[in-house]
PDB file of N, CA, C and O in Angstrom:
ATOM      1  N   MET A   1     139.352  67.704 105.849  1.00  0.00           N
ATOM      2  CA  MET A   1     138.029  67.229 106.274  1.00  0.00           C
ATOM      3  C   MET A   1     137.614  67.929 107.496  1.00  0.00           C
ATOM      4  O   MET A   1     136.451  68.332 107.533  1.00  0.00           O
ATOM      5  N   LEU A   2     138.347  68.126 108.452  1.00  0.00           N
ATOM      6  CA  LEU A   2     137.874  68.808 109.683  1.00  0.00           C
ATOM      7  C   LEU A   2     137.232  70.253 109.394  1.00  0.00           C
ATOM      8  O   LEU A   2     136.264  70.738 109.980  1.00  0.00           O
ATOM      9  N   TRP A   3     137.970  70.822 108.385  1.00  0.00           N
ATOM     10  CA  TRP A   3     137.413  72.241 107.953  1.00  0.00           C
ATOM     11  C   TRP A   3     136.135  72.116 107.468  1.00  0.00           C
ATOM     12  O   TRP A   3     135.352  73.037 107.699  1.00  0.00           O
ATOM     13  N   TYR A   4     135.701  70.991 106.731  1.00  0.00           N
ATOM     14  CA  TYR A   4     134.454  70.972 106.066  1.00  0.00           C
ATOM     15  C   TYR A   4     133.458  70.864 107.155  1.00  0.00           C
ATOM     16  O   TYR A   4     132.518  71.656 107.232  1.00  0.00           O
ATOM     17  N   VAL A   5     133.676  69.734 108.145  1.00  0.00           N
ATOM     18  CA  VAL A   5     132.720  69.589 109.223  1.00  0.00           C
ATOM     19  C   VAL A   5     132.529  70.903 110.125  1.00  0.00           C
ATOM     20  O   VAL A   5     131.465  71.165 110.684  1.00  0.00           O
ATOM     21  N   LEU A   6     133.533  71.596 110.192  1.00  0.00           N
ATOM     22  CA  LEU A   6     133.553  72.639 111.155  1.00  0.00           C
ATOM     23  C   LEU A   6     132.633  73.977 110.352  1.00  0.00           C
ATOM     24  O   LEU A   6     131.892  74.763 110.943  1.00  0.00           O
ATOM     25  N   LYS A   7     132.875  73.965 109.116  1.00  0.00           N
ATOM     26  CA  LYS A   7     132.022  74.921 108.275  1.00  0.00           C
ATOM     27  C   LYS A   7     130.421  74.505 108.398  1.00  0.00           C
ATOM     28  O   LYS A   7     129.469  75.218 108.713  1.00  0.00           O
ATOM     29  N   LEU A   8     130.457  73.109 108.042  1.00  0.00           N
ATOM     30  CA  LEU A   8     129.130  72.780 108.134  1.00  0.00           C
ATOM     31  C   LEU A   8     128.251  72.868 109.567  1.00  0.00           C
ATOM     32  O   LEU A   8     127.043  73.106 109.556  1.00  0.00           O
ATOM     33  N   LEU A   9     128.936  72.670 110.670  1.00  0.00           N
ATOM     34  CA  LEU A   9     128.328  73.032 111.931  1.00  0.00           C
ATOM     35  C   LEU A   9     127.867  74.455 112.255  1.00  0.00           C
ATOM     36  O   LEU A   9     126.939  74.833 112.971  1.00  0.00           O
ATOM     37  N   ILE A  10     128.824  75.192 111.487  1.00  0.00           N
ATOM     38  CA  ILE A  10     128.615  76.659 111.716  1.00  0.00           C
ATOM     39  C   ILE A  10     127.521  76.978 110.658  1.00  0.00           C
ATOM     40  O   ILE A  10     126.470  77.296 111.215  1.00  0.00           O
ATOM     41  N   LEU A  11     127.458  76.989 109.483  1.00  0.00           N
ATOM     42  CA  LEU A  11     126.563  77.380 108.496  1.00  0.00           C
ATOM     43  C   LEU A  11     125.260  76.854 108.445  1.00  0.00           C
ATOM     44  O   LEU A  11     124.270  77.551 108.224  1.00  0.00           O
ATOM     45  N   LEU A  12     125.232  75.454 108.676  1.00  0.00           N
ATOM     46  CA  LEU A  12     123.674  74.907 108.733  1.00  0.00           C
ATOM     47  C   LEU A  12     122.724  75.447 109.857  1.00  0.00           C
ATOM     48  O   LEU A  12     121.538  75.651 109.600  1.00  0.00           O
ATOM     49  N   PRO A  13     123.180  75.649 110.949  1.00  0.00           N
ATOM     50  CA  PRO A  13     122.282  76.286 111.730  1.00  0.00           C
ATOM     51  C   PRO A  13     121.889  77.598 111.371  1.00  0.00           C
ATOM     52  O   PRO A  13     120.717  77.963 111.465  1.00  0.00           O
ATOM     53  N   LEU A  14     122.850  78.363 110.945  1.00  0.00           N
ATOM     54  CA  LEU A  14     122.715  79.841 110.594  1.00  0.00           C
ATOM     55  C   LEU A  14     121.794  79.729 109.366  1.00  0.00           C
ATOM     56  O   LEU A  14     120.889  80.563 109.341  1.00  0.00           O
ATOM     57  N   ILE A  15     121.844  78.955 108.457  1.00  0.00           N
ATOM     58  CA  ILE A  15     120.853  78.959 107.251  1.00  0.00           C
ATOM     59  C   ILE A  15     119.438  78.474 107.816  1.00  0.00           C
ATOM     60  O   ILE A  15     118.444  79.045 107.369  1.00  0.00           O
ATOM     61  N   ALA A  16     119.295  77.585 108.650  1.00  0.00           N
ATOM     62  CA  ALA A  16     118.233  77.122 109.258  1.00  0.00           C
ATOM     63  C   ALA A  16     117.383  78.239 109.914  1.00  0.00           C
ATOM     64  O   ALA A  16     116.162  78.388 109.858  1.00  0.00           O
ATOM     65  N   GLY A  17     118.412  79.068 110.615  1.00  0.00           N
ATOM     66  CA  GLY A  17     117.727  80.248 111.529  1.00  0.00           C
ATOM     67  C   GLY A  17     117.240  81.305 110.660  1.00  0.00           C
ATOM     68  O   GLY A  17     116.270  81.963 111.037  1.00  0.00           O
ATOM     69  N   MET A  18     117.800  81.553 109.530  1.00  0.00           N
ATOM     70  CA  MET A  18     117.517  82.578 108.575  1.00  0.00           C
ATOM     71  C   MET A  18     116.327  82.148 107.807  1.00  0.00           C
ATOM     72  O   MET A  18     115.521  82.963 107.359  1.00  0.00           O
ATOM     73  N   THR A  19     116.215  80.879 107.657  1.00  0.00           N
ATOM     74  CA  THR A  19     114.820  80.371 106.867  1.00  0.00           C
ATOM     75  C   THR A  19     113.728  80.471 108.017  1.00  0.00           C
ATOM     76  O   THR A  19     112.605  80.930 107.807  1.00  0.00           O
ATOM     77  N   TRP A  20     114.135  80.023 109.188  1.00  0.00           N
ATOM     78  CA  TRP A  20     112.739  80.135 110.138  1.00  0.00           C
ATOM     79  C   TRP A  20     112.563  81.590 110.278  1.00  0.00           C
ATOM     80  O   TRP A  20     111.395  81.932 110.089  1.00  0.00           O
ATOM     81  N   GLY A  21     113.318  82.480 110.533  1.00  0.00           N
ATOM     82  CA  GLY A  21     113.086  84.112 110.560  1.00  0.00           C
ATOM     83  C   GLY A  21     112.226  84.621 109.359  1.00  0.00           C
ATOM     84  O   GLY A  21     111.222  85.326 109.463  1.00  0.00           O
ATOM     85  N   SER A  22     112.801  84.133 108.151  1.00  0.00           N
ATOM     86  CA  SER A  22     112.044  84.685 107.149  1.00  0.00           C
ATOM     87  C   SER A  22     110.549  84.214 106.974  1.00  0.00           C
ATOM     88  O   SER A  22     109.661  84.976 106.593  1.00  0.00           O
ATOM     89  N   LEU A  23     110.342  82.813 107.306  1.00  0.00           N
ATOM     90  CA  LEU A  23     109.061  82.471 107.426  1.00  0.00           C
ATOM     91  C   LEU A  23     108.165  83.195 108.462  1.00  0.00           C
ATOM     92  O   LEU A  23     107.001  83.541 108.258  1.00  0.00           O
ATOM     93  N   LYS A  24     108.911  83.384 109.668  1.00  0.00           N
ATOM     94  CA  LYS A  24     108.030  84.211 110.774  1.00  0.00           C
ATOM     95  C   LYS A  24     107.801  85.449 110.324  1.00  0.00           C
ATOM     96  O   LYS A  24     106.670  85.854 110.594  1.00  0.00           O
ATOM     97  N   LEU A  25     108.551  86.261 109.673  1.00  0.00           N
ATOM     98  CA  LEU A  25     108.510  87.629 109.013  1.00  0.00           C
ATOM     99  C   LEU A  25     107.408  87.553 107.899  1.00  0.00           C
ATOM    100  O   LEU A  25     106.589  88.457 107.732  1.00  0.00           O
ATOM    101  N   ALA A  26     107.443  86.626 107.294  1.00  0.00           N
ATOM    102  CA  ALA A  26     106.374  86.511 106.171  1.00  0.00           C
ATOM    103  C   ALA A  26     104.965  86.178 106.573  1.00  0.00           C
ATOM    104  O   ALA A  26     104.019  86.544 105.876  1.00  0.00           O
ATOM    105  N   LYS A  27     104.797  85.458 107.738  1.00  0.00           N
ATOM    106  CA  LYS A  27     103.588  85.153 108.390  1.00  0.00           C
ATOM    107  C   LYS A  27     103.050  86.575 109.020  1.00  0.00           C
ATOM    108  O   LYS A  27     101.909  87.025 108.910  1.00  0.00           O
ATOM    109  N   ARG A  28     104.038  87.099 109.630  1.00  0.00           N
ATOM    110  CA  ARG A  28     103.655  88.566 110.347  1.00  0.00           C
ATOM    111  C   ARG A  28     103.097  89.562 109.333  1.00  0.00           C
ATOM    112  O   ARG A  28     102.076  90.215 109.547  1.00  0.00           O
ATOM    113  N   MET A  29     103.781  89.637 108.282  1.00  0.00           N
ATOM    114  CA  MET A  29     103.774  90.717 107.245  1.00  0.00           C
ATOM    115  C   MET A  29     102.603  90.337 106.184  1.00  0.00           C
ATOM    116  O   MET A  29     102.339  91.102 105.257  1.00  0.00           O
ATOM    117  N   GLN A  30     101.943  89.155 106.368  1.00  0.00           N
ATOM    118  CA  GLN A  30     101.063  88.761 105.290  1.00  0.00           C
ATOM    119  C   GLN A  30      99.778  89.571 105.388  1.00  0.00           C
ATOM    120  O   GLN A  30      99.279  89.987 104.342  1.00  0.00           O
ATOM    121  N   GLY A  31      99.254  89.805 106.454  1.00  0.00           N
ATOM    122  CA  GLY A  31      98.042  90.584 106.583  1.00  0.00           C
ATOM    123  C   GLY A  31      98.223  92.161 106.523  1.00  0.00           C
ATOM    124  O   GLY A  31      97.291  92.963 106.474  1.00  0.00           O
ATOM    125  N   ARG A  32      99.520  92.460 106.536  1.00  0.00           N
ATOM    126  CA  ARG A  32      99.598  93.966 106.278  1.00  0.00           C
ATOM    127  C   ARG A  32      99.978  94.604 105.095  1.00  0.00           C
ATOM    128  O   ARG A  32      99.663  95.772 104.871  1.00  0.00           O
ATOM    129  N   LEU A  33     100.770  93.780 104.160  1.00  0.00           N
ATOM    130  CA  LEU A  33     100.910  94.160 102.833  1.00  0.00           C
ATOM    131  C   LEU A  33      99.631  94.171 101.897  1.00  0.00           C
ATOM    132  O   LEU A  33      98.777  93.288 101.985  1.00  0.00           O
ATOM    133  N   GLY A  34      99.567  94.969 101.211  1.00  0.00           N
ATOM    134  CA  GLY A  34      98.320  95.003 100.197  1.00  0.00           C
ATOM    135  C   GLY A  34      97.065  95.052 100.680  1.00  0.00           C
ATOM    136  O   GLY A  34      96.198  94.705  99.878  1.00  0.00           O
ATOM    137  N   ALA A  35      96.692  95.396 101.806  1.00  0.00           N
ATOM    138  CA  ALA A  35      95.485  95.713 102.524  1.00  0.00           C
ATOM    139  C   ALA A  35      95.097  97.280 102.251  1.00  0.00           C
ATOM    140  O   ALA A  35      95.946  98.161 102.385  1.00  0.00           O
ATOM    141  N   PRO A  36      93.963  97.517 101.920  1.00  0.00           N
ATOM    142  CA  PRO A  36      93.518  99.087 101.724  1.00  0.00           C
ATOM    143  C   PRO A  36      93.721  99.919 103.103  1.00  0.00           C
ATOM    144  O   PRO A  36      93.696  99.365 104.202  1.00  0.00           O
ATOM    145  N   ASN A  37      93.911 101.213 102.933  1.00  0.00           N
ATOM    146  CA  ASN A  37      94.400 101.912 104.161  1.00  0.00           C
ATOM    147  C   ASN A  37      93.203 102.057 104.901  1.00  0.00           C
ATOM    148  O   ASN A  37      93.306 101.913 106.119  1.00  0.00           O
ATOM    149  N   GLN A  38      92.089 102.312 104.426  1.00  0.00           N
ATOM    150  CA  GLN A  38      91.011 102.730 105.224  1.00  0.00           C
ATOM    151  C   GLN A  38      90.090 101.624 105.842  1.00  0.00           C
ATOM    152  O   GLN A  38      89.061 101.900 106.458  1.00  0.00           O
ATOM    153  N   GLY A  39      90.548 100.337 105.625  1.00  0.00           N
ATOM    154  CA  GLY A  39      89.776  99.300 106.189  1.00  0.00           C
ATOM    155  C   GLY A  39      88.560  98.934 105.433  1.00  0.00           C
ATOM    156  O   GLY A  39      87.825  98.081 105.931  1.00  0.00           O
ATOM    157  N   GLN A  40      88.273  99.425 104.382  1.00  0.00           N
ATOM    158  CA  GLN A  40      87.293  99.186 103.316  1.00  0.00           C
ATOM    159  C   GLN A  40      87.974  98.057 102.431  1.00  0.00           C
ATOM    160  O   GLN A  40      89.076  98.222 101.908  1.00  0.00           O
ATOM    161  N   ARG A  41      87.336  97.070 102.327  1.00  0.00           N
ATOM    162  CA  ARG A  41      87.927  95.958 101.433  1.00  0.00           C
ATOM    163  C   ARG A  41      86.857  95.713 100.036  1.00  0.00           C
ATOM    164  O   ARG A  41      85.643  95.887 100.144  1.00  0.00           O
ATOM    165  N   ALA A  42      87.321  95.412  99.116  1.00  0.00           N
ATOM    166  CA  ALA A  42      86.644  95.263  97.830  1.00  0.00           C
ATOM    167  C   ALA A  42      85.899  93.867  97.780  1.00  0.00           C
ATOM    168  O   ALA A  42      84.858  93.712  97.141  1.00  0.00           O
ATOM    169  N   VAL A  43      86.495  92.897  98.480  1.00  0.00           N
ATOM    170  CA  VAL A  43      85.847  91.653  98.695  1.00  0.00           C
ATOM    171  C   VAL A  43      85.112  91.411 100.092  1.00  0.00           C
ATOM    172  O   VAL A  43      85.776  91.837 101.037  1.00  0.00           O
ATOM    173  N   ARG A  44      84.030  90.890 100.401  1.00  0.00           N
ATOM    174  CA  ARG A  44      83.498  90.515 101.552  1.00  0.00           C
ATOM    175  C   ARG A  44      82.985  89.128 101.620  1.00  0.00           C
ATOM    176  O   ARG A  44      82.102  88.806 100.826  1.00  0.00           O
ATOM    177  N   ILE A  45      83.416  88.307 102.440  1.00  0.00           N
ATOM    178  CA  ILE A  45      83.045  86.976 102.656  1.00  0.00           C
ATOM    179  C   ILE A  45      81.621  87.061 103.202  1.00  0.00           C
ATOM    180  O   ILE A  45      81.535  87.534 104.335  1.00  0.00           O
ATOM    181  N   VAL A  46      80.588  86.721 102.653  1.00  0.00           N
ATOM    182  CA  VAL A  46      79.207  86.686 103.176  1.00  0.00           C
ATOM    183  C   VAL A  46      78.807  85.501 103.931  1.00  0.00           C
ATOM    184  O   VAL A  46      78.149  85.616 104.965  1.00  0.00           O
ATOM    185  N   GLU A  47      79.224  84.199 103.400  1.00  0.00           N
ATOM    186  CA  GLU A  47      78.878  83.086 103.947  1.00  0.00           C
ATOM    187  C   GLU A  47      79.708  82.056 103.292  1.00  0.00           C
ATOM    188  O   GLU A  47      79.986  82.053 102.093  1.00  0.00           O
ATOM    189  N   THR A  48      80.179  80.968 104.378  1.00  0.00           N
ATOM    190  CA  THR A  48      80.892  79.624 103.856  1.00  0.00           C
ATOM    191  C   THR A  48      80.342  78.598 104.229  1.00  0.00           C
ATOM    192  O   THR A  48      79.776  78.633 105.322  1.00  0.00           O
ATOM    193  N   THR A  49      80.332  77.464 103.512  1.00  0.00           N
ATOM    194  CA  THR A  49      79.794  76.128 103.865  1.00  0.00           C
ATOM    195  C   THR A  49      80.608  75.022 103.461  1.00  0.00           C
ATOM    196  O   THR A  49      80.830  74.825 102.266  1.00  0.00           O
ATOM    197  N   MET A  50      81.050  74.319 104.315  1.00  0.00           N
ATOM    198  CA  MET A  50      82.036  73.206 104.045  1.00  0.00           C
ATOM    199  C   MET A  50      81.271  71.850 103.649  1.00  0.00           C
ATOM    200  O   MET A  50      80.547  71.251 104.445  1.00  0.00           O
ATOM    201  N   LEU A  51      81.493  71.463 102.423  1.00  0.00           N
ATOM    202  CA  LEU A  51      80.733  70.241 101.965  1.00  0.00           C
ATOM    203  C   LEU A  51      81.577  69.041 102.184  1.00  0.00           C
ATOM    204  O   LEU A  51      80.984  67.994 102.447  1.00  0.00           O
ATOM    205  N   SER A  52      83.003  69.034 102.109  1.00  0.00           N
ATOM    206  CA  SER A  52      83.693  68.004 102.423  1.00  0.00           C
ATOM    207  C   SER A  52      85.028  68.499 103.014  1.00  0.00           C
ATOM    208  O   SER A  52      85.166  69.713 103.165  1.00  0.00           O
ATOM    209  N   PRO A  53      85.897  67.763 103.316  1.00  0.00           N
ATOM    210  CA  PRO A  53      87.266  68.309 104.111  1.00  0.00           C
ATOM    211  C   PRO A  53      87.936  68.990 102.766  1.00  0.00           C
ATOM    212  O   PRO A  53      88.773  69.854 103.027  1.00  0.00           O
ATOM    213  N   THR A  54      87.720  68.759 101.508  1.00  0.00           N
ATOM    214  CA  THR A  54      88.425  69.302 100.609  1.00  0.00           C
ATOM    215  C   THR A  54      87.770  70.247  99.790  1.00  0.00           C
ATOM    216  O   THR A  54      88.390  70.870  98.928  1.00  0.00           O
ATOM    217  N   LEU A  55      86.265  70.438 100.043  1.00  0.00           N
ATOM    218  CA  LEU A  55      85.588  71.056  99.119  1.00  0.00           C
ATOM    219  C   LEU A  55      84.563  72.161 100.034  1.00  0.00           C
ATOM    220  O   LEU A  55      83.938  71.835 101.043  1.00  0.00           O
ATOM    221  N   ARG A  56      84.568  73.285  99.518  1.00  0.00           N
ATOM    222  CA  ARG A  56      83.949  74.502 100.552  1.00  0.00           C
ATOM    223  C   ARG A  56      83.158  75.263  99.430  1.00  0.00           C
ATOM    224  O   ARG A  56      83.596  75.380  98.286  1.00  0.00           O
ATOM    225  N   LEU A  57      82.116  75.704  99.798  1.00  0.00           N
ATOM    226  CA  LEU A  57      81.172  76.800  99.023  1.00  0.00           C
ATOM    227  C   LEU A  57      81.368  77.909  99.672  1.00  0.00           C
ATOM    228  O   LEU A  57      81.430  77.790 100.896  1.00  0.00           O
ATOM    229  N   ALA A  58      81.513  79.217  99.122  1.00  0.00           N
ATOM    230  CA  ALA A  58      81.608  80.487  99.590  1.00  0.00           C
ATOM    231  C   ALA A  58      80.693  81.566  98.785  1.00  0.00           C
ATOM    232  O   ALA A  58      80.743  81.595  97.555  1.00  0.00           O
ATOM    233  N   VAL A  59      79.954  82.350  99.431  1.00  0.00           N
ATOM    234  CA  VAL A  59      79.315  83.563  98.776  1.00  0.00           C
ATOM    235  C   VAL A  59      80.181  84.594  99.158  1.00  0.00           C
ATOM    236  O   VAL A  59      80.581  84.630 100.322  1.00  0.00           O
ATOM    237  N   LEU A  60      80.616  85.651  98.137  1.00  0.00           N
ATOM    238  CA  LEU A  60      81.469  86.521  98.210  1.00  0.00           C
ATOM    239  C   LEU A  60      80.663  87.633  97.595  1.00  0.00           C
ATOM    240  O   LEU A  60      79.952  87.457  96.606  1.00  0.00           O
ATOM    241  N   GLU A  61      80.813  88.908  98.283  1.00  0.00           N
ATOM    242  CA  GLU A  61      80.313  90.137  97.815  1.00  0.00           C
ATOM    243  C   GLU A  61      81.478  90.942  97.030  1.00  0.00           C
ATOM    244  O   GLU A  61      82.562  91.156  97.574  1.00  0.00           O
ATOM    245  N   PHE A  62      81.223  91.312  95.900  1.00  0.00           N
ATOM    246  CA  PHE A  62      82.195  91.972  95.254  1.00  0.00           C
ATOM    247  C   PHE A  62      81.432  93.214  94.241  1.00  0.00           C
ATOM    248  O   PHE A  62      80.679  92.946  93.305  1.00  0.00           O
ATOM    249  N   HIS A  63      81.735  94.301  94.576  1.00  0.00           N
ATOM    250  CA  HIS A  63      81.127  95.500  93.856  1.00  0.00           C
ATOM    251  C   HIS A  63      79.652  95.326  93.589  1.00  0.00           C
ATOM    252  O   HIS A  63      79.245  95.449  92.434  1.00  0.00           O
ATOM    253  N   GLY A  64      78.741  95.020  94.671  1.00  0.00           N
ATOM    254  CA  GLY A  64      77.459  95.060  94.584  1.00  0.00           C
ATOM    255  C   GLY A  64      76.963  93.778  94.072  1.00  0.00           C
ATOM    256  O   GLY A  64      75.753  93.639  93.893  1.00  0.00           O
ATOM    257  N   ARG A  65      77.852  92.755  93.800  1.00  0.00           N
ATOM    258  CA  ARG A  65      77.270  91.452  93.303  1.00  0.00           C
ATOM    259  C   ARG A  65      77.622  90.417  94.246  1.00  0.00           C
ATOM    260  O   ARG A  65      78.682  90.591  94.847  1.00  0.00           O
ATOM    261  N   GLU A  66      76.907  89.304  94.520  1.00  0.00           N
ATOM    262  CA  GLU A  66      77.183  88.098  95.297  1.00  0.00           C
ATOM    263  C   GLU A  66      77.558  86.993  94.146  1.00  0.00           C
ATOM    264  O   GLU A  66      76.963  86.677  93.116  1.00  0.00           O
ATOM    265  N   ILE A  67      78.657  86.580  94.670  1.00  0.00           N
ATOM    266  CA  ILE A  67      79.286  85.554  93.581  1.00  0.00           C
ATOM    267  C   ILE A  67      79.420  84.164  94.634  1.00  0.00           C
ATOM    268  O   ILE A  67      79.995  84.137  95.722  1.00  0.00           O
ATOM    269  N   LEU A  68      78.770  83.147  94.011  1.00  0.00           N
ATOM    270  CA  LEU A  68      78.980  81.768  94.603  1.00  0.00           C
ATOM    271  C   LEU A  68      80.093  81.084  94.080  1.00  0.00           C
ATOM    272  O   LEU A  68      80.079  80.742  92.898  1.00  0.00           O
ATOM    273  N   VAL A  69      81.190  80.806  94.906  1.00  0.00           N
ATOM    274  CA  VAL A  69      82.318  79.957  94.454  1.00  0.00           C
ATOM    275  C   VAL A  69      82.445  78.552  95.174  1.00  0.00           C
ATOM    276  O   VAL A  69      81.949  78.321  96.276  1.00  0.00           O
ATOM    277  N   SER A  70      83.081  77.749  94.510  1.00  0.00           N
ATOM    278  CA  SER A  70      83.550  76.486  94.997  1.00  0.00           C
ATOM    279  C   SER A  70      85.061  76.540  95.293  1.00  0.00           C
ATOM    280  O   SER A  70      85.792  77.036  94.435  1.00  0.00           O
ATOM    281  N   THR A  71      85.544  76.106  96.349  1.00  0.00           N
ATOM    282  CA  THR A  71      86.920  76.118  96.609  1.00  0.00           C
ATOM    283  C   THR A  71      87.208  74.856  97.041  1.00  0.00           C
ATOM    284  O   THR A  71      86.590  74.247  97.914  1.00  0.00           O
ATOM    285  N   SER A  72      88.541  74.311  96.167  1.00  0.00           N
ATOM    286  CA  SER A  72      88.928  73.040  96.571  1.00  0.00           C
ATOM    287  C   SER A  72      90.424  73.050  96.158  1.00  0.00           C
ATOM    288  O   SER A  72      90.921  74.088  95.720  1.00  0.00           O
ATOM    289  N   ARG A  73      91.101  71.990  96.281  1.00  0.00           N
ATOM    290  CA  ARG A  73      92.494  71.922  96.289  1.00  0.00           C
ATOM    291  C   ARG A  73      92.956  72.335  94.636  1.00  0.00           C
ATOM    292  O   ARG A  73      94.108  72.627  94.315  1.00  0.00           O
ATOM    293  N   ASN A  74      92.072  72.297  93.927  1.00  0.00           N
ATOM    294  CA  ASN A  74      92.377  72.640  92.578  1.00  0.00           C
ATOM    295  C   ASN A  74      92.220  74.278  92.254  1.00  0.00           C
ATOM    296  O   ASN A  74      92.748  74.792  91.267  1.00  0.00           O
ATOM    297  N   GLY A  75      91.538  74.912  93.080  1.00  0.00           N
ATOM    298  CA  GLY A  75      91.394  76.318  92.935  1.00  0.00           C
ATOM    299  C   GLY A  75      89.969  76.838  93.153  1.00  0.00           C
ATOM    300  O   GLY A  75      89.214  76.145  93.834  1.00  0.00           O
ATOM    301  N   LEU A  76      89.544  77.965  92.651  1.00  0.00           N
ATOM    302  CA  LEU A  76      88.242  78.535  92.749  1.00  0.00           C
ATOM    303  C   LEU A  76      87.504  78.129  91.634  1.00  0.00           C
ATOM    304  O   LEU A  76      88.142  77.881  90.611  1.00  0.00           O
ATOM    305  N   VAL A  77      86.174  78.000  91.625  1.00  0.00           N
ATOM    306  CA  VAL A  77      85.266  77.967  90.409  1.00  0.00           C
ATOM    307  C   VAL A  77      84.124  78.920  90.680  1.00  0.00           C
ATOM    308  O   VAL A  77      83.498  78.975  91.739  1.00  0.00           O
ATOM    309  N   ARG A  78      83.938  79.606  89.690  1.00  0.00           N
ATOM    310  CA  ARG A  78      82.510  80.643  90.006  1.00  0.00           C
ATOM    311  C   ARG A  78      81.338  79.725  89.483  1.00  0.00           C
ATOM    312  O   ARG A  78      81.241  79.232  88.359  1.00  0.00           O
ATOM    313  N   LEU A  79      80.523  79.612  90.486  1.00  0.00           N
ATOM    314  CA  LEU A  79      79.394  78.863  90.255  1.00  0.00           C
ATOM    315  C   LEU A  79      78.076  79.564  89.622  1.00  0.00           C
ATOM    316  O   LEU A  79      77.429  79.144  88.663  1.00  0.00           O
ATOM    317  N   ALA A  80      77.821  80.784  90.418  1.00  0.00           N
ATOM    318  CA  ALA A  80      76.677  81.655  90.078  1.00  0.00           C
ATOM    319  C   ALA A  80      76.981  82.999  90.420  1.00  0.00           C
ATOM    320  O   ALA A  80      78.032  83.243  91.012  1.00  0.00           O
ATOM    321  N   GLU A  81      76.132  83.954  90.096  1.00  0.00           N
ATOM    322  CA  GLU A  81      76.404  85.370  90.356  1.00  0.00           C
ATOM    323  C   GLU A  81      74.979  86.079  90.402  1.00  0.00           C
ATOM    324  O   GLU A  81      74.082  85.753  89.625  1.00  0.00           O
ATOM    325  N   ALA A  82      74.855  86.928  91.227  1.00  0.00           N
ATOM    326  CA  ALA A  82      73.603  87.570  91.455  1.00  0.00           C
ATOM    327  C   ALA A  82      73.728  89.038  92.199  1.00  0.00           C
ATOM    328  O   ALA A  82      74.658  89.232  92.982  1.00  0.00           O
ATOM    329  N   PRO A  83      72.755  90.060  91.920  1.00  0.00           N
ATOM    330  CA  PRO A  83      72.835  91.026  92.573  1.00  0.00           C
ATOM    331  C   PRO A  83      72.773  90.902  94.231  1.00  0.00           C
ATOM    332  O   PRO A  83      72.105  90.039  94.800  1.00  0.00           O
ATOM    333  N   ALA A  84      73.557  91.880  94.898  1.00  0.00           N
ATOM    334  CA  ALA A  84      73.922  91.673  96.383  1.00  0.00           C
ATOM    335  C   ALA A  84      72.523  91.922  97.170  1.00  0.00           C
ATOM    336  O   ALA A  84      71.790  92.872  96.898  1.00  0.00           O
ATOM    337  N   ARG A  85      72.285  91.126  98.004  1.00  0.00           N
ATOM    338  CA  ARG A  85      70.991  91.374  98.953  1.00  0.00           C
ATOM    339  C   ARG A  85      71.517  92.582 100.043  1.00  0.00           C
ATOM    340  O   ARG A  85      72.631  92.726 100.546  1.00  0.00           O
ATOM    341  N   ALA A  86      70.285  93.384 100.205  1.00  0.00           N
ATOM    342  CA  ALA A  86      70.599  94.394 101.387  1.00  0.00           C
ATOM    343  C   ALA A  86      70.855  93.709 102.584  1.00  0.00           C
ATOM    344  O   ALA A  86      70.205  92.748 102.996  1.00  0.00           O
ATOM    345  N   ARG A  87      72.113  94.392 103.296  1.00  0.00           N
ATOM    346  CA  ARG A  87      72.660  94.006 104.476  1.00  0.00           C
ATOM    347  C   ARG A  87      71.954  94.346 105.728  1.00  0.00           C
ATOM    348  O   ARG A  87      71.820  95.524 106.061  1.00  0.00           O
ATOM    349  N   GLU A  88      71.485  93.345 106.455  1.00  0.00           N
ATOM    350  CA  GLU A  88      70.953  93.795 107.798  1.00  0.00           C
ATOM    351  C   GLU A  88      71.838  94.224 108.872  1.00  0.00           C
ATOM    352  O   GLU A  88      72.836  93.533 109.077  1.00  0.00           O
ATOM    353  N   ALA A  89      71.628  95.277 109.605  1.00  0.00           N
ATOM    354  CA  ALA A  89      72.525  95.799 110.412  1.00  0.00           C
ATOM    355  C   ALA A  89      72.840  94.694 111.694  1.00  0.00           C
ATOM    356  O   ALA A  89      73.969  94.651 112.182  1.00  0.00           O
ATOM    357  N   ALA A  90      71.924  93.955 112.107  1.00  0.00           N
ATOM    358  CA  ALA A  90      72.035  93.278 113.274  1.00  0.00           C
ATOM    359  C   ALA A  90      72.691  91.917 112.995  1.00  0.00           C
ATOM    360  O   ALA A  90      73.102  91.261 113.951  1.00  0.00           O
ATOM    361  N   GLU A  91      72.829  91.393 111.567  1.00  0.00           N
ATOM    362  CA  GLU A  91      73.181  90.426 110.986  1.00  0.00           C
ATOM    363  C   GLU A  91      74.711  90.008 111.341  1.00  0.00           C
ATOM    364  O   GLU A  91      75.586  90.674 110.786  1.00  0.00           O
ATOM    365  N   PRO A  92      75.052  89.119 112.088  1.00  0.00           N
ATOM    366  CA  PRO A  92      76.742  88.859 112.288  1.00  0.00           C
ATOM    367  C   PRO A  92      77.406  88.271 111.019  1.00  0.00           C
ATOM    368  O   PRO A  92      76.995  87.275 110.423  1.00  0.00           O
ATOM    369  N   VAL A  93      78.348  88.920 110.724  1.00  0.00           N
ATOM    370  CA  VAL A  93      79.246  88.632 109.394  1.00  0.00           C
ATOM    371  C   VAL A  93      79.891  87.144 109.914  1.00  0.00           C
ATOM    372  O   VAL A  93      80.304  87.058 111.070  1.00  0.00           O
ATOM    373  N   GLU A  94      79.946  86.150 109.128  1.00  0.00           N
ATOM    374  CA  GLU A  94      80.874  85.091 109.378  1.00  0.00           C
ATOM    375  C   GLU A  94      82.200  85.165 108.741  1.00  0.00           C
ATOM    376  O   GLU A  94      82.413  85.314 107.538  1.00  0.00           O
ATOM    377  N   GLN A  95      83.164  85.031 109.791  1.00  0.00           N
ATOM    378  CA  GLN A  95      84.679  85.214 109.361  1.00  0.00           C
ATOM    379  C   GLN A  95      85.151  83.650 109.004  1.00  0.00           C
ATOM    380  O   GLN A  95      84.748  82.663 109.619  1.00  0.00           O
ATOM    381  N   PRO A  96      86.008  83.633 107.978  1.00  0.00           N
ATOM    382  CA  PRO A  96      86.660  82.261 107.375  1.00  0.00           C
ATOM    383  C   PRO A  96      87.327  81.843 108.595  1.00  0.00           C
ATOM    384  O   PRO A  96      87.795  82.613 109.433  1.00  0.00           O
ATOM    385  N   ALA A  97      87.343  80.458 108.648  1.00  0.00           N
ATOM    386  CA  ALA A  97      87.982  79.764 109.656  1.00  0.00           C
ATOM    387  C   ALA A  97      89.445  79.480 109.534  1.00  0.00           C
ATOM    388  O   ALA A  97      90.030  78.862 110.424  1.00  0.00           O
TER     389      ALA A  97
END
């Protein structure tokens, strides 16, 4: 019984530390992996509007098209699509929160 408690006292903090470390590493590497090298992204968020705490509308620009999507806990739903408008140079781009 003493041997079991001793192993538990040693291994439980070790496993918790490894879990915490892997979560920190995943959070740190999340933005680095899978991103294009030149900083040019295929999708750009044009505008977002929060309708309720669980529902948000977003306009995405993708390959010369603007796509209106609704985001919720259930996922994304494409609502409309149109040709992209010309970008103004002085217009600030809204970043997602």
